[in-house]
N, C-alpha and C positions, 0 to 999 in steps of 0.2 A: 468213250469217256469224254466228259466235257466239264467245264466250270460253270457253276450256277451262282448267280447273285441273288441273295435272299434278303428281303426287307424285314427287319425285326424291330420290335418296339420294347423299350425298357419298361419294367413294371413300376419302378419308383417314380420317374418323371414323365413317362409317356412319350419320350423322344424317340424318333426313328433313327436307325443306323442300318448299314448293309453288312452282311457277312458273306463270305465266299466259301464254296464247297466244291470239291472234286467229286463228280457223280458218275456212276457206271450204269449203263442201260443193259438190261438182259430180258430175255423172253421166257415166259411161263405159259405153256400151251399157246393160246392165241393172243395173250395180253403182253404188252411191254411194261416192264417194271423198272424202277430206278432206285438205286441205293447209294447213299453217300459213302464215300471211301475215306475222305480226308477233309477235315475242317481247316480251311486256310485262314480263318479269322477275319476280323474286320479291318485289319491293317494291310490287307493284300493290295499291293500297288503295281502289279504287273500290267503292262499295257493291254487293253482289251483285244486289239487286233492280233496279238500274239498268243492269246489263250488257246486256240486250236493246236498250235505247235507245241506249247507247253504240255497240254494234256496228252498229246501223241507221244512226246518224249517220256513222260511219266509212265505211260502204258508200256513203252519199250523196256524201261528199266524194270517194271514190275514183272513182266513176262519173260525177261531175260533175252530179249531180241537185240540184235545188233543192227546198225544202220547199213544200208548198201554203200553209201558214201561216208567218208569220215566226217566227223563234226568239225565245224570251222575252228581254227586255232585262234588264240588271242593275237591281236595285232601287237607289234613290238612296243607301241606307245602305251599299251594297256598293261604290259608285263611289269612285275615288281622290279625295282632297281636291285642290282647285285651289290653285295657287300664284299669287295675284294680287298 
């Protein structure tokens, strides 16, 4: 699985924008095919260098796999404040 950036043009004004899709690769006989699994939209703002990790994590969730090591926890500064 990987994330693909696709350039699209609007029909009304002719302006270009980018949309993002989660794509799966599979093999049929000797040919490699690709199918979109999820449209992430044009507002997808995840950093590009982290796309492989994101697509790998989505694949783990879809196929019900667990990670060998636990996922990192939130740092205390990022946790929500308690209402005591």
